[in-house]
C-alpha positions as CSV (number, residue, x, y, z in Angstrom):
1,M,84.1,135.4,113.6
2,R,87.1,134.6,115.7
3,M,86.6,131.5,117.9
4,T,87.3,131.9,121.6
5,K,89.3,129.3,123.5
6,K,86.2,128.1,125.2
7,N,84.3,127.7,121.9
8,R,87.3,126.0,120.3
9,A,87.5,123.6,123.3
10,L,83.8,122.7,123.0
11,E,84.2,122.1,119.3
12,I,87.3,119.9,119.9
13,I,85.4,117.9,122.6
14,E,82.5,117.2,120.2
15,R,84.7,116.2,117.3
16,L,86.8,113.9,119.5
17,K,83.7,112.2,120.8
18,K,82.8,111.3,117.3
19,E,86.3,110.0,116.5
20,Y,86.8,108.1,119.7
21,P,83.3,107.3,121.1
22,D,84.3,104.4,123.4
23,V,87.7,105.4,124.5
24,K,88.9,104.6,128.0
25,C,92.1,104.5,130.0
26,A,94.6,102.4,128.1
27,L,96.0,100.7,131.2
28,T,94.6,97.4,132.3
29,Y,93.6,96.9,135.9
30,Q,91.0,95.2,138.2
31,K,91.7,96.8,141.6
32,P,92.1,100.5,142.5
33,H,95.7,100.1,143.7
34,E,96.6,98.3,140.5
35,L,95.7,101.4,138.5
36,L,97.9,103.5,140.8
37,I,100.8,101.1,140.3
38,S,100.3,100.9,136.5
39,V,100.4,104.6,136.2
40,R,103.6,104.8,138.1
41,L,105.1,102.1,135.8
42,S,104.0,104.1,132.7
43,A,106.4,107.0,133.4
44,Q,108.8,107.1,130.4
45,C,107.3,103.8,129.3
46,T,104.4,102.8,127.0
47,D,101.1,101.7,128.3
48,K,101.4,98.6,126.0
49,R,104.6,97.6,127.8
50,V,103.0,98.2,131.2
51,N,100.1,96.0,130.3
52,L,102.5,93.2,129.3
53,V,104.3,93.4,132.7
54,T,101.4,93.9,135.2
55,P,99.6,90.5,134.9
56,A,102.5,88.5,136.4
57,L,103.3,91.4,138.8
58,F,99.7,91.5,140.2
59,E,99.5,87.7,140.4
60,R,102.6,87.6,142.5
61,F,101.5,90.5,144.7
62,P,97.7,90.4,144.7
63,S,97.0,93.0,147.4
64,V,98.2,96.3,148.9
65,D,99.6,94.3,151.9
66,A,101.5,91.9,149.6
67,F,103.2,94.9,147.9
68,A,103.9,96.5,151.2
69,E,105.7,93.4,152.4
70,A,107.6,92.9,149.1
71,S,111.3,93.3,148.6
72,V,112.6,95.9,146.2
73,S,114.7,93.4,144.4
74,E,111.8,91.0,143.7
75,V,109.5,93.8,142.4
76,E,112.4,95.0,140.2
77,E,112.6,91.6,138.5
78,Y,109.0,91.9,137.3
79,I,109.2,95.5,136.1
80,K,112.7,95.7,134.6
81,S,111.5,96.2,131.0
82,C,109.5,99.3,132.1
83,G,112.7,101.3,132.7
84,L,113.7,103.2,135.8
85,F,112.9,100.0,137.6
86,H,114.8,100.6,140.8
87,T,113.1,103.9,141.6
88,K,109.7,102.6,140.5
89,A,110.0,99.5,142.7
90,Q,110.9,101.6,145.7
91,D,108.0,104.0,145.0
92,I,105.5,101.1,144.6
93,I,106.4,99.5,147.9
94,E,106.5,102.7,149.8
95,M,103.1,103.9,148.4
96,C,101.6,100.6,149.3
97,R,103.0,100.8,152.8
98,M,101.4,104.3,153.1
99,L,98.1,102.9,151.7
100,R,98.2,100.2,154.3
101,D,99.3,102.2,157.3
102,I,97.6,105.6,156.7
103,Y,94.7,105.0,154.4
104,G,93.4,101.6,155.6
105,G,94.4,99.9,152.4
106,K,92.3,102.1,150.2
107,V,93.4,104.5,147.5
108,P,92.6,108.1,148.5
109,D,89.9,109.9,146.5
110,T,91.4,113.4,146.5
111,I,94.3,114.9,144.6
112,E,95.6,116.5,147.8
113,E,96.0,113.1,149.5
114,L,97.2,111.2,146.5
115,V,100.1,113.5,145.8
116,K,101.4,112.6,149.3
117,L,102.2,109.1,148.0
118,P,105.7,108.4,146.7
119,G,106.0,108.8,142.9
120,V,102.5,110.3,142.6
121,G,102.2,113.7,140.9
122,R,99.2,115.7,139.7
123,K,98.9,113.8,136.5
124,T,98.6,110.5,138.3
125,A,96.3,111.9,140.9
126,N,94.0,113.4,138.3
127,L,93.7,110.1,136.5
128,I,93.0,108.2,139.8
129,V,90.2,110.6,141.0
130,G,88.7,110.7,137.5
131,D,88.8,107.0,136.5
132,L,88.3,105.5,140.0
133,Y,86.0,108.0,141.6
134,G,84.3,109.8,138.7
135,K,85.5,113.2,139.9
136,S,86.5,116.2,137.7
137,A,90.0,115.6,136.4
138,M,92.5,117.0,133.9
139,V,95.2,114.5,133.1
140,C,98.1,116.5,131.6
141,D,100.5,113.9,130.1
142,T,102.9,114.6,127.3
143,H,100.2,113.9,124.6
144,V,97.7,116.3,126.2
145,I,100.3,119.0,126.6
146,R,101.5,118.7,123.0
147,L,98.1,118.6,121.5
148,T,96.5,121.4,123.5
149,N,99.5,123.5,122.7
150,R,99.1,122.8,119.0
151,L,95.3,123.4,119.2
152,G,95.7,126.8,120.9
153,L,94.2,125.7,124.2
154,S,97.3,126.0,126.3
155,E,100.8,127.3,126.2
156,G,104.1,125.9,127.6
157,K,105.2,122.5,128.8
158,D,104.7,122.7,132.5
159,A,102.0,120.2,133.4
160,A,100.6,122.2,136.4
161,Q,100.3,125.3,134.3
162,V,98.7,123.5,131.4
163,E,96.2,121.9,133.8
164,K,95.3,125.3,135.1
165,Q,94.9,126.7,131.6
166,L,92.7,123.8,130.5
167,R,90.5,123.9,133.6
168,A,89.7,127.5,132.6
169,V,88.3,126.6,129.2
170,I,87.1,123.0,129.5
171,P,83.9,122.0,131.3
172,P,84.8,120.0,134.5
173,E,82.6,117.1,133.4
174,E,84.4,116.8,130.1
175,G,88.0,117.0,131.2
176,L,88.9,113.4,131.9
177,M,87.4,111.9,128.7
178,M,88.8,114.7,126.6
179,C,92.2,113.9,128.0
180,H,91.8,110.2,127.2
181,R,90.7,111.0,123.7
182,L,93.6,113.4,123.2
183,V,96.0,110.6,124.2
184,W,94.6,108.3,121.6
185,H,94.6,111.0,119.0
186,G,98.2,111.9,119.9
187,R,99.3,108.3,119.4
188,G,97.5,107.7,116.1
189,V,97.3,111.0,114.3
190,C,98.8,114.0,116.0
191,T,102.1,112.4,116.7
192,A,105.1,114.3,118.1
193,R,107.4,114.2,115.0
194,S,105.2,113.6,112.0
195,P,101.6,114.6,112.7
196,K,99.1,113.3,110.1
197,C,97.4,116.6,109.5
198,G,95.6,115.3,106.4
199,E,93.9,112.7,108.5
200,C,93.1,114.9,111.4
201,A,89.4,115.8,112.3
202,L,90.7,118.9,114.0
203,S,93.0,120.3,111.3
204,D,90.7,123.2,110.3
205,I,90.6,124.6,113.8
206,C,94.1,123.8,114.8
207,K,96.4,126.8,115.5
208,N,99.3,124.9,114.0
209,K,97.7,123.6,110.8
210,P,100.2,123.4,107.9
211,T,100.3,126.2,105.4
212,R,99.7,125.4,101.8
């Protein structure tokens, strides 16, 4: 019997739970605004690199107010190894000024408000509302897009369109953790260039499984 997208999604969710039972966001943070900043730094940069950079950054600027009063040049010195450091530094300072001046120093809890912040798109906003506030979320980063395309749950590379497609087949309460697990699976098994299909727990239901 042919498996529907919803049935395939549920099967993928259950298998990923067994493979990655204790998975969580790979970025290290202690305060809500720190996660927001870390996600901004992670654009075109690895989470591992971000986690190496942020301890000193957050020690130097321990609050939203501290970042809001920072100079772009000083923030740049801390984040240079993350790439695109000039734009990221500007965004971090401007987002913290908005948090201070408009949101009372608190990170908003809705996607609609979060995407108003500089450098924040739907991927970041979904992660924030999911990880910080426990709300329904679908974090469509490059790993999630690649894997859900391969698994037959989505089509195309546009993050907003993939998010819409995934929301149609994945239960809202499962979305965030499924995305976290797909990221780990994408890094370790279903890599971009050389997927390890022989080690993959999803290979028999994958739409792009290798032919023999």
